[in-house]
Residue, then its C-alpha position, 0 to 999 in steps of 0.5 A: m403099855c399100848k402107848k408106851t409101846f407106841e411112845h417107845a416106837l416114835s423115840i426110834e422111829p418117828s415116822w408118818f406112820n408111826q405118828k398116825k397110829i398113835a394118833d389113832f389111839y389117842q382118838f379111840l381113847n377120846a384124847f382129842p388134843k394129843a390126837e390131833t397133835r400127833y395128825n398134825k406131825a403125821l401129816a407133816l410126814a406124809t410123803t404120798a397122796d394116799q398118806q396125806s388124804t389118808t391122815l386129813n381124813n382121819l384129821a377132818l373126822l376128829q375135829y368134827n368130834r370136836n366140833d371144830y366144823v369150820s377146820a373139819e370142813q376144810c380138811f375133808q374138801e383137802a382129802l376129797e380133792i386128793f381122793h378125787d385124783l387118785a380115783r382117777t387112775n385107780p377107781a377101784i381102790y379110791l373111789p369108795h374113799v371119795a364116797t366115804t367122804l363125801n357122805n362124812l363132808a355131807n353130814l358135817q354140812c347138814d350140821r351147819s345148815d348148809f343144806e344145798s351143799a350137803e344134797q349135792g354131797f350125799q347125791e354123788a357118793l349115792e352114784i358112787y355106791r350104787d355103781l360100786s354095787r352093781t359089781n359088788p353087792e354085797t360090800y357096797l349095797p349097804y352103803v346104798a342104804m345108808t346113803l340114801n336114809n341120809l339122804a332123805n333125813l336132809q330131804s325131810k329138813r327141805n321139806d322136799f317130802e316126796s323125795a325123802e319118802q322114796c329115798f326111804q322106802e328103797a333104803l328100806e327094800i334093800c335092807r328087807d333084802r338083805a336080811y334073807t342072806n344076812l340076818d342080823i346085820s341086816l336087821l339092824d340096818v332094816t331097824t334105822t331106816l323103819i325108825n326113820l320111818g316112823v319119825f317122817y310119818q309122825k313129823s314131816v308127813p302126819d300118818k298115824d296108822r304107818s308112823l306106829a307100824y314103822v315103829i312097832e316092826a322096829l320095837r319087835i325087831v330089838s326086842s328079838f335080838k337076844k343080846k341087848k345091845p346098848f346103841l339099840e337103847r336109842y332106836v327104843a327110846i325114838a319109837v317110844a317117843v313117837l308112841q307117845d306122841w300117838d297117845m300110844d301107852p309104850k309099857e303095854v305096846l312093849s308087853h306085847l312083843q316081849 
């Protein structure tokens, strides 16, 4: 029904807005070739810098998901340049877009093993999110924590363990503080960081006591959710792998958390 409605709208008015909407819809359905075709058509119809940058960013995310890293990086870079220009005259609206695009681009660069560029991107995004969180902490502190986690994972890969540890610990502190006022959402963020720390002290800086403490705390939080969230199973799988690596019996540990 939705597809027919979008296609009908396009037959009446093949505008940027309609092309982008049906592209977003196809991407949601994982119909990536159709989505990419529509994004390219939307890009050709874009009449403003805002429309162009938004389309480029969405197209880049699609290409990233399709493992077309070269095309995705080019689109992210183009979108970032436009968002930077827009932010000079309207920072309140466009600085968050700059930071988000920097984060997306840095994640892609990590996957391409371009660690130096990725770290620069994460650092720039972190600086922006820190500034934004000073006036709007409720909205932007989660992004500070997310970027700290991303940066710490990268620093671990680069064997900069001291910096990684500092970033993980700062992220955890932010998430714990937020959990007092926004329990369910922030506990998920706490869990992400706890899992990261558990793996960090398992692989990067081996410390059995710390590693186990973090993953067991993460498992305790996961078990506390009355409604099981499917994506949390990934955290459980990672935690179980850490327990097994330390020669612990996951079933015994989990039984004590029930």
